[in-house]
C-alpha positions, 0 to 999 in steps of 0.5 A: 850159727850157734844161737846164744842167749847170754844176758844183755842189759845196760850194764852188760853190753860190750860189742866187738872192737870192730863194731865199737870203733865203727859206732864211735866214728859215726854216731856223733855225725848223726847226733850233730844232724839231730832233728834237722828233718830238712836235711834228709838222708839219701831219698827213699824211692817208692816202694811200689811193687805191690800186687795189683790186679787190673781189669785187663789182667781179669779179662785174661784170667781163666777164671773170667773166661769160664765164669759164664758157666757158673750160676749164682746159685752155684756159688751161693750154695758152695760158699754157704756149705763151707763158711762158718759165721765166724769166717764170714765176720773175719772176712767182712772185717778184713774187707772193710779194713782194706777199704780204709787204707789211705795207700796201698802200701800201708797193707804191709802193716797190721796195726792193733789197739790191744786194750780195745778188743784189738781193734784194727787201726789204719795209719794215715787215716782219721784220728782214733780216740783213746778213753780209759782210766787215765786220759781221754785223747785222740791219736793219729798214726802217720807213716811215710808212704812211697809217694812222699819221695816222688817228684812234685811234677810226677803223676799221682796215678801209677802202676806196679812197674815203678810208679805210685798207686792212687792214694786218698786225699788224706794221705796226700795231705800227710805226704806233704807233711813228710816232704823234705823231712828224714822221719819215716813216721810220726805219732801224734796225741792230743787230749786231757788227763783224768788224773794227775799222775802224782809220783809217776813218770810217763814213758814211751816204750817199745816191747817184745813178748819174748826175747829173741835168740841171737847169735853173736853177730846179731847180738852185736848189731842189737848192742850197737843199736842200743848204744846208739840210742842211748847216746842220742837220748840219755833217758833211754832205758832198756832191757835184753836180759835172757835171765829166766823168769820164775813163776814167783816173779810172774805172780808178783810182777817182778820182772821185765819184759824185753823192752826199750823205754824213754821218758816222755818229757825228754823224748817227745819231739814236740809238745804243745800245752794249751790252756782252757779257752785256747784252741789247740793244734790240728792233728796232722799238721806241725805241732808248735813248740818254742825251739829253746823250750824243746831244747831245755825240755829234752835236756831235763831243764824244763819239767812238764806240769801234767795236770787235768786242766790243760790240753796236751798235744804231743808228737814223736817221730823217728828216722830209724824205723820203716814200718812199711818196709819192716826195717831198721834204717840209718843207724850209723855204721849198720846197714839197713836190716829187716826186723825179722832178722832179730825178732822172727815173726814176733809183733812189736808193742808200742806203749805209753805207760806210767812207771812209779818214781818211788819204786825200790829198783830204780834201774828196772821197769818191773810189770808190777810198777807199770800202768799201761795207758796206750798199748798198740801192736804193730806186726808185719802183715804175713799176706802182703806180697811184694812182687820184687825183693829189694835188690831187684827193685834197686837194680831197676831203679839204677837202670832207669837213671 
């Protein structure tokens, strides 16, 4: 196939007729379902084919059989001669990270806090504090792990032949939160603003470092997804333009990165505002909000008063990105597809930022008009090994029914 880098933006997106027809026929059904999380899509069976090593496996290992011939001194000397201090620190860091995983499947994802020395964040673990110029808040990243879709009467200890690995009590609690819902992930934030964001709008954003090279079919696929998101959320803004960025643009910040963004007020699935002296909701549980206010807020009929006195508890979730599988899922008229097919090995940056309301280019989110508040990097773990690909897993599952 021949790669194409023609510009693609909100004003230049015309997918092929067939794609458009499929989209028009099916997007309305998805919107009608809306956020009815109690009416799930086809159940996702456990993704459990991850590499596990048992004691029995080790006993049969050639290394195990010959280990009696190796002394501790041999190992220590050999290791000391070949490892640098930086490599040892990196190994210790990753080892500590692996011990904190709430579920083995979460090792498929690398999640880093870019603005805090790229510290690693462990989903489904403890809350993470974000403290900067604009806010002081706690954040909880929750991902749907395979045990969510296992029947309640199933055993919780499984092996790689088709069952779920042991999970932490914390993950078990969050699994119950996802039960019976469609969402693939949920991000929760709670905290207070340090400054009132006058003349600025809060936005959630998914950003790429560079524009991927897309062929005709890939471009049609991405365009369809963008159209779907625009239908679902009118405040949706995106840029997939391949026009060149000059050195002068970079110096002045007059350029957009490849991204898609939503106004926070209109995209949040839940927003609880707690007055001083009141008790805010608990992260990891459902965030309460009056349904009528949720509806009005998402339609732009309710304006949030962002101030420095109240405590804001926010929740945003989606049915359409499976971070563990690294896939886009459940887009009407589009088969599930790997993010790698579009992005290559790029990371995705999930951001919360402020954009000036009084900017000259209203339809642009130039870098000079943006102030980042939270910047998280999501990346597929290249060292994560699945023992079987998805087609083989599905075949095994069907044979067991």
